[in-house]
C-alpha positions, -999 to 999 in steps of 0.1 A, spaced: -37 98 -51 -50 107 -18 -63 78 0 -69 65 37 -54 34 50 -61 22 86 -53 -15 86 -25 -35 68 -52 -48 43 -62 -14 32 -23 -5 28 -19 -36 7 -50 -25 -15 -38 8 -19 -2 -5 -29 -18 -28 -54 -40 -2 -70 -9 22 -76 15 -7 -91 -12 -16 -114 -19 24 -122 21 22 -134 13 -10 -151 38 -30 -132 35 -67 -125 46 -79 -89 77 -91 -103 86 -58 -116 80 -40 -87 101 -64 -68 129 -60 -92 127 -24 -85 126 -29 -47 149 -56 -47 122 -78 -29 109 -111 -40 78 -111 -60 64 -133 -30 69 -104 -5 48 -77 -30 21 -105 -30 19 -105 11 20 -67 12 -8 -63 -12 -28 -91 9 -23 -73 42 0 -95 57 9 -77 88 46 -91 91 59 -68 65 85 -44 84 81 -7 82 116 -5 62 98 -28 33 67 -7 29 84 25 26 109 9 1 79 -2 -18 62 35 -16 94 51 -28 93 30 -62 59 40 -66 63 75 -61 42 76 -30 47 89 5 34 80 39 19 106 63 5 106 100 -24 129 103 -51 129 132 -79 105 124 -109 117 106 -143 116 120 -165 116 91 -199 104 87 -208 63 86 -212 65 47 -178 83 43 -161 54 63 -178 29 44 -161 44 12 -128 35 28 -136 -3 28 
């Protein structure tokens, strides 16, 4: 899975997609991360109050990683695909 996220809502959407691909409910993901289901829901809806530590814990359980790369300067059509 190689996707681009530039804001909390996009991060949440990618996390939701990865969770569903693994056939996990929010409650199950919460159990695996030690977080409440409500916290998982907030992350998936793009609540910007989630801490980096919390996001990284969720990514680890989903077998995903966080990368920092230079911002791409693609075409308008490619950028629209992100949203």
